[in-house]
C-alpha positions in Angstrom: -40.9 43.5 -40.5 -41.9 40.5 -38.4 -38.3 39.5 -38.2 -37.3 42.9 -37.0 -40.1 43.1 -34.5 -39.2 39.5 -33.2 -35.6 40.4 -33.0 -36.3 43.6 -31.0 -38.5 41.8 -28.6 -35.9 39.1 -28.1 -33.1 41.6 -27.6 -35.3 43.6 -25.2 -35.9 40.5 -23.1 -32.2 39.8 -23.1 -31.3 43.3 -22.2 -33.7 43.2 -19.2 -32.5 39.8 -18.0 -30.2 41.4 -15.5 -29.3 45.0 -15.2 -26.9 47.3 -13.6 -26.1 48.7 -10.2 -26.8 51.9 -8.4 -26.7 52.9 -4.9 -26.4 49.6 -3.3 -27.7 48.5 0.0 -28.9 45.6 2.0 -31.8 44.9 4.2 -31.4 42.0 6.6 -33.4 43.2 9.4 -32.3 45.1 12.5 -31.3 42.0 14.4 -29.5 40.2 11.5 -26.2 40.7 9.9 -25.7 39.7 6.2 -24.2 36.2 6.5 -20.5 36.0 5.7 -21.0 32.9 3.5 -23.0 34.9 1.0 -20.2 37.5 0.4 -18.3 36.9 -2.8 -19.0 36.3 -6.4 -22.0 34.4 -7.6 -22.1 33.2 -11.2 -25.0 32.0 -13.3 -24.2 30.3 -16.5 -27.7 28.9 -17.2 -28.3 28.9 -21.0 -25.0 30.7 -21.4 -26.4 33.8 -19.7 -23.2 34.9 -18.0 -24.9 36.6 -15.1 -22.6 37.6 -12.2 -23.4 39.3 -8.9 -20.7 40.3 -6.3 -21.8 40.8 -2.7 -19.7 42.7 -0.2 -19.5 41.2 3.4 -22.1 43.8 4.6 -24.6 42.7 1.9 -24.1 45.6 -0.4 -23.8 44.7 -4.1 -20.4 45.7 -5.4 -21.0 44.9 -9.0 -22.9 42.9 -11.5 -22.3 41.7 -15.1 -25.2 42.2 -17.4 -25.4 39.4 -20.1 -26.5 41.7 -22.9 -23.3 43.3 -24.1 -21.4 42.0 -21.0 -20.8 45.3 -19.2 -19.6 45.0 -15.6 -21.3 47.7 -13.5 -20.7 49.2 -10.1 -23.0 51.3 -8.0 -23.9 54.7 -9.5 -22.0 54.0 -12.8 -22.8 54.7 -16.4 -21.4 52.0 -18.6 -20.9 52.4 -22.3 -20.3 49.2 -24.3 -20.1 47.5 -27.7 -22.9 44.9 -27.9 -21.2 41.6 -28.7 -24.5 40.0 -29.8 -25.7 42.7 -32.2 -22.5 44.7 -33.1 -24.2 47.9 -31.9 -23.3 50.2 -29.1 -25.2 50.9 -25.9 -25.1 52.2 -22.4 -26.7 51.6 -19.0 -27.1 54.1 -16.2 -27.3 52.4 -12.9 -30.1 52.7 -10.4 -30.5 51.3 -6.9 -29.3 47.8 -6.1 -30.5 46.1 -2.9 -30.1 42.7 -1.3 -32.4 41.2 1.4 -31.6 37.9 3.2 -33.9 36.1 5.5 -32.0 33.5 7.6 -35.0 31.6 8.8 -36.0 30.6 5.3 -32.6 31.1 3.6 -34.3 33.4 1.1 -32.2 35.8 -0.8 -33.8 38.6 -2.8 -31.9 41.0 -5.1 -33.5 44.0 -6.7 -31.6 45.6 -9.6 -32.7 48.9 -11.2 -31.5 50.4 -14.4 -32.6 54.1 -14.5 -31.9 54.4 -18.3 -30.4 52.3 -21.0 -30.0 52.4 -24.8 -28.9 49.5 -27.1 -28.4 49.6 -30.8 -29.5 46.5 -32.7 -27.9 44.9 -35.7 -30.5 46.1 -38.1 -30.1 49.8 -37.1 -32.9 49.9 -34.6 -32.7 51.1 -31.0 -34.1 49.8 -27.8 -34.2 52.2 -24.8 -35.9 52.5 -21.5 -35.6 51.5 -17.9 -36.1 48.3 -15.9 -36.2 46.8 -12.5 -35.4 43.1 -12.1 -35.9 41.1 -9.0 -34.2 37.8 -8.3 -35.6 35.8 -5.4 -35.1 32.3 -4.1 -33.5 30.1 -1.5 -29.8 29.6 -0.9 -28.8 25.9 -0.5 -28.0 24.6 2.9 -24.3 24.4 2.0 -24.3 28.1 0.9 -23.0 27.4 -2.5 -26.1 27.5 -4.8 -28.8 30.1 -5.1 -31.8 29.1 -7.2 -33.6 32.4 -8.1 -36.8 33.2 -9.9 -36.6 36.3 -12.1 -39.3 38.9 -12.1 -39.1 41.9 -14.5 -40.7 45.3 -14.4 -39.7 46.8 -17.8 -40.5 50.0 -19.6 -38.9 50.1 -23.0 -39.3 51.7 -26.4 -38.1 50.6 -29.8 -37.2 52.6 -32.8 -37.0 50.9 -36.2 -37.4 52.1 -39.8 -41.2 51.7 -39.2 -41.6 52.7 -35.5 -40.4 55.8 -33.7 -40.2 55.5 -29.9 -42.8 52.8 -29.9 -43.6 51.8 -26.3 -43.6 48.0 -26.1 -46.7 47.0 -24.3 -46.3 44.9 -21.2 -48.9 43.1 -19.1 -48.9 44.4 -15.5 -49.9 40.9 -14.4 -46.5 39.6 -15.6 -44.9 41.4 -12.6 -46.5 38.6 -10.5 -45.3 35.7 -12.7 -41.6 34.7 -12.9 -40.0 35.3 -16.3 -37.4 32.6 -15.7 -35.3 30.7 -13.2 -31.6 31.0 -12.8 -29.1 28.9 -10.8 -26.2 30.9 -9.3 -23.1 29.2 -8.0 -20.7 30.8 -5.6 -17.4 30.9 -7.3 -15.3 33.0 -4.9 -15.2 34.6 -1.5 -13.8 38.1 -0.7 
């Protein structure tokens, strides 16, 4: 049982690392335009995570690749996938995606919302719920590297042979503490 619980918690954390797309938008202030140098594909391969975010020239997020199951999602999409890590199936239903860039500090903030997801685990369990993930940090002066802290606001439930729709507790104070740091590198322009 401890192994199953540990596995579900680990898989849940991985599932929430970076999630889908939805209506995308940007917020760069009324006087600012989204900088052209940020448009394009940003890839994070830290710890073999495989996170990818694609920015349009206007700052909208065109798509993202979620590391858990590797689905590429576009705004407003539902993506069904086979989970390469667990062998199970799953889906994500996209929520709102936003980008905010502050030129004075070179700070880029991305907010990614998954309205609903469901992932089968290798031992027959199920993880489902919703999440909002926030990536925030400075873009390098040369515009090629974005070091972002990751904040997670999850709500998820697990079902195993012992638990049925068990709401995994989360500490509301964790919202104010980064869950990790990722280094994104710009790999292509539009």
